[in-house]
C-alpha positions in Angstrom: -11.1 3.9 -13.0 -11.5 2.2 -9.6 -15.3 2.7 -9.4 -17.7 0.2 -11.0 -19.5 3.3 -12.4 -18.4 5.3 -15.4 -20.8 8.0 -14.5 -22.1 8.6 -10.9 -24.0 11.8 -10.0 -25.7 12.8 -6.7 -28.1 15.6 -6.3 -27.1 17.6 -9.4 -29.0 20.9 -9.7 -29.0 23.6 -12.3 -31.0 26.8 -12.7 -31.3 29.1 -15.7 -33.0 32.2 -14.3 -36.5 31.1 -13.3 -36.1 27.7 -14.9 -35.1 24.9 -12.5 -33.7 22.5 -15.1 -32.2 19.9 -12.8 -33.7 19.3 -9.3 -31.4 16.7 -7.8 -30.3 14.4 -10.6 -29.1 11.0 -9.3 -27.6 8.9 -12.0 -25.5 5.7 -12.0 -24.1 4.3 -15.2 -22.0 1.1 -15.0 -18.8 0.7 -16.9 -19.0 -0.9 -20.3 -22.7 -0.4 -20.7 -25.1 1.7 -22.8 -27.4 3.8 -20.7 -30.4 5.5 -22.4 -31.4 8.9 -21.0 -35.1 9.4 -21.9 -37.7 12.0 -20.9 -40.3 14.5 -22.1 -39.3 17.8 -23.7 -37.9 20.0 -21.0 -37.2 17.1 -18.6 -33.5 18.1 -18.2 -31.8 15.6 -20.5 -29.7 18.2 -22.5 -28.8 20.0 -19.3 -27.6 16.8 -17.7 -25.4 16.0 -20.7 -24.0 19.5 -20.8 -23.2 19.3 -17.1 -21.6 15.8 -17.3 -19.4 16.9 -20.2 -18.2 19.9 -18.3 -19.7 22.4 -20.7 -21.5 24.1 -17.7 -21.1 23.8 -14.0 -23.7 22.6 -11.4 -25.3 24.8 -8.9 -25.3 22.0 -6.4 -24.6 18.3 -6.1 -21.6 16.3 -7.2 -20.6 13.8 -9.9 -17.7 11.6 -11.0 -17.2 10.9 -14.7 -14.6 8.3 -15.9 -13.3 8.2 -12.3 -12.8 12.0 -11.9 -14.6 14.7 -10.0 -16.7 16.7 -12.4 -15.8 20.1 -10.9 -12.4 19.7 -9.3 -11.0 17.6 -12.1 -12.9 18.9 -15.1 -9.8 18.8 -17.4 -9.2 15.2 -16.6 -12.9 14.4 -17.3 -12.6 16.1 -20.7 -9.5 13.9 -21.5 -11.5 10.7 -20.8 -14.7 11.5 -22.7 -16.1 11.9 -26.2 -19.1 13.8 -27.2 -21.3 13.6 -30.3 -24.3 15.9 -30.6 -27.3 16.2 -32.9 -25.3 18.4 -35.4 -22.0 17.4 -37.0 -19.0 19.3 -35.7 -16.7 18.4 -38.7 -15.5 21.0 -41.2 -17.3 20.7 -44.5 -14.4 22.2 -46.5 -12.0 19.5 -45.3 -12.1 15.9 -46.5 -13.1 13.1 -44.2 -9.5 12.1 -43.8 -8.3 15.7 -43.2 -11.0 16.1 -40.5 -9.9 13.0 -38.6 -6.2 13.9 -38.9 -6.9 17.3 -37.6 -8.8 15.9 -34.5 -6.0 13.4 -33.9 -3.4 16.2 -34.0 -5.4 18.4 -31.7 -5.7 15.5 -29.2 -2.0 14.7 -29.7 -2.7 11.2 -30.8 0.3 9.2 -31.9 0.1 8.3 -35.6 -2.7 10.6 -36.6 -2.7 9.4 -40.2 -3.0 5.7 -39.2 -5.7 6.5 -36.6 -7.7 8.4 -39.2 -7.4 5.6 -41.7 -8.5 3.1 -39.0 -11.6 5.1 -38.2 -12.5 5.7 -41.8 -12.5 2.0 -42.4 -14.4 1.2 -39.3 -17.2 3.5 -40.1 -17.5 2.6 -43.8 -16.1 5.9 -45.0 -12.8 4.7 -46.6 -14.1 5.2 -50.2 -15.2 8.7 -49.5 -12.2 9.6 -47.4 -10.7 12.1 -49.8 -14.0 13.9 -50.6 -15.0 17.2 -48.9 -17.3 16.4 -45.9 -19.8 18.9 -47.4 -20.5 16.3 -50.1 -21.4 13.6 -47.6 -25.0 12.6 -46.9 -26.5 13.3 -43.5 -25.8 9.7 -42.4 -22.2 9.9 -43.6 -21.5 13.2 -41.8 -23.0 11.8 -38.6 -20.7 8.8 -38.9 -17.7 11.0 -39.5 -18.7 13.1 -36.5 -18.9 9.9 -34.4 -15.5 8.8 -35.7 -14.0 12.2 -34.7 -15.3 11.8 -31.1 -13.5 8.4 -31.0 -10.1 9.6 -32.1 -8.8 9.5 -28.5 -10.5 6.2 -27.6 -12.7 7.7 -24.8 -13.7 5.8 -21.7 -17.2 7.4 -21.8 -19.0 8.5 -24.9 -21.9 10.9 -24.8 -24.3 10.6 -27.7 -26.9 13.4 -27.7 -29.7 12.3 -30.2 -27.1 11.0 -32.7 -29.6 9.6 -35.2 -32.1 12.4 -35.3 -33.3 13.0 -38.9 -31.4 10.0 -40.3 -32.9 7.4 -42.7 -33.4 3.8 -41.3 -30.3 2.5 -43.1 -28.0 5.2 -41.7 -29.6 4.8 -38.2 -28.8 1.1 -38.3 -25.2 1.8 -39.1 -25.0 4.1 -36.1 -26.6 1.4 -33.9 -24.0 -1.1 -35.1 -21.2 1.3 -34.2 -22.6 1.8 -30.7 -22.8 -2.0 -30.2 -19.2 -2.3 -31.3 -18.1 0.4 -28.9 -19.8 -1.4 -26.0 -18.1 -4.6 -27.0 -14.8 -2.8 -26.9 -15.5 -1.6 -23.3 -16.6 1.9 -24.0 -19.4 3.3 -21.8 -22.1 5.1 -23.8 -24.6 7.6 -22.4 -27.3 8.0 -25.1 -30.1 10.5 -25.2 -32.6 9.8 -27.9 -36.1 10.7 -29.0 -36.5 7.3 -30.6 -37.8 4.8 -28.0 -37.1 1.9 -30.3 -33.4 3.0 -30.4 -33.2 2.9 -26.6 -34.9 -0.5 -26.5 -32.5 -1.9 -29.1 -29.3 -0.5 -27.6 -29.6 0.3 -23.9 -28.7 -2.1 -21.1 -30.2 0.4 -18.6 -32.6 3.3 -19.0 -32.9 6.4 -16.9 -36.3 8.1 -17.3 -35.8 11.8 -16.5 -38.8 13.8 -15.5 -38.9 17.4 -14.2 -35.1 17.5 -13.5 -34.8 14.2 -11.7 -34.3 10.5 -12.6 -37.8 9.3 -11.9 -37.1 5.6 -12.8 -34.1 3.6 -13.7 -33.7 0.0 -14.8 -33.3 -2.3 -17.8 -35.9 -2.1 -20.5 -37.3 -5.4 -19.3 -37.5 -4.2 -15.7 -39.3 -1.0 -16.6 -41.8 -2.9 -18.8 -42.4 -5.3 -16.0 -43.1 -2.4 -13.6 -46.2 -1.3 -15.5 -47.5 -4.8 -16.2 -49.1 -6.6 -19.2 -51.6 -5.1 -21.6 -54.8 -7.1 -22.0 -57.1 -6.3 -24.9 -60.3 -7.9 -26.3 -62.4 -7.2 -29.4 -66.1 -7.9 -28.8 -68.4 -9.4 -31.5 -71.3 -7.2 -30.4 -70.5 -3.5 -30.3 -73.3 -3.0 -27.8 -71.6 -5.2 -25.2 -68.4 -3.0 -25.1 -69.4 -1.4 -21.8 -70.1 -4.7 -20.2 -66.8 -6.1 -21.5 -65.0 -3.1 -20.0 -66.5 -3.8 -16.6 -65.5 -7.5 -16.8 -62.0 -6.6 -17.9 -61.6 -4.1 -15.0 -62.6 -6.9 -12.6 -60.1 -9.4 -14.1 -57.2 -7.1 -14.5 -57.6 -4.6 -11.7 -56.7 -1.9 -14.2 -58.6 1.0 -15.7 -60.2 -0.1 -19.0 -59.8 2.0 -22.1 -62.5 1.4 -24.7 -62.0 2.0 -28.4 -65.5 2.4 -29.9 -64.2 2.4 -33.5 -62.4 -0.9 -33.1 -65.0 -2.4 -30.8 -62.2 -3.2 -28.4 -61.3 -2.5 -24.8 -57.9 -2.8 -23.1 -56.4 -2.5 -19.7 -53.0 -2.8 -18.0 -52.6 -5.5 -15.4 -49.9 -6.2 -12.9 -51.4 -9.6 -12.1 -48.5 -12.0 -13.1 -50.9 -15.0 -12.9 -53.2 -13.8 -15.6 -53.1 -15.9 -18.8 -54.7 -15.5 -22.1 -56.9 -18.7 -21.7 -58.1 -17.4 -18.4 -58.9 -14.0 -19.9 -61.0 -15.6 -22.6 -62.8 -18.0 -20.2 -63.8 -15.2 -17.9 -65.3 -13.1 -20.7 -67.0 -16.2 -22.2 -68.5 -17.0 -18.8 -69.9 -13.5 -18.8 -71.7 -14.1 -22.1 -69.4 -11.9 -24.2 -68.4 -13.5 -27.6 -65.0 -12.2 -28.8 -63.5 -11.7 -32.2 -60.0 -11.4 -30.7 -58.1 -11.3 -27.5 -54.5 -10.6 -26.6 -52.2 -10.3 -23.6 -49.0 -8.5 -24.5 -46.0 -7.0 -22.7 -45.9 -3.2 -22.9 -43.6 -1.4 -25.3 -41.1 1.2 -24.2 -43.6 3.8 -25.5 -46.1 2.5 -23.0 -43.4 2.8 -20.2 -42.6 6.3 -21.2 -46.2 7.4 -21.2 -47.1 5.7 -17.9 -44.0 6.6 -15.9 -43.4 10.2 -16.9 -45.4 13.3 -16.9 -45.5 13.5 -20.7 -47.2 16.8 -21.0 -45.4 18.6 -23.8 -43.1 21.3 -22.3 -41.4 22.3 -25.4 -39.2 25.3 -24.8 -37.8 24.5 -21.4 -35.1 22.3 -22.8 -34.2 25.1 -25.2 -34.0 27.6 -22.4 -31.8 25.1 -20.5 -29.6 24.7 -23.5 
């Protein structure tokens, strides 16, 4: 690939009847990085993955994946990518070893037995290699599915919610595998419903909303874009309204009182605000505090602030 981008799309559009699933998707994923594709239900994430993996064609726009034009060189794109979805694609009647050998032969990989053994060992499946895949746990099947997608050593790997429904231990093993792939130079495009997963793995995050990339940047950049979160807990519940007014003046943000906790919080983009200053200002206003904090936002906060997070369940299924 001559481009510095493993995935580069401009103005991708896709309709399914009355549903406008993608409305000009512009996406740039640098080589050798993990990019998290996040968004509300119906935002267009699944449609974007299906387009970029050549399963469907765009109505408008263009894209290059692994150095090849998505439409004119679809076969070349398919030779350079791997895809792992939410559901295992392996054959439950075959053993883990047989599944990987089958994939290796289908892809005309040299030394299919050796490649299968290498992947079984890499994904901690060597001891279960000769058991039918139907006897594997959910986490083991997902790892086997991921191994199958790597038989050809793809330049770009698409992971569509690969850890959905897995227990924490199985999820961690998938995370470790993704980190190893990145270290080996593989580019990973990851869609996930777990924001912690994106925070842990992604170098870059693209927030998709209503068929477009609404915001893109590193987790740190996106968090910085919405500012810090200031919160105070007042000693006198009757002073909560006054505390909210003072906090609004200090932070410039819209205060959000919590009457049960006797607290009020607000987001601020004032980079000069410090916790000592926050406490001094409230003390000067005659507001005794039980607690005060100034924290960076979580990726959950970013998601809620930077997207229209109204639940639109069903649109994504229509687009699928």
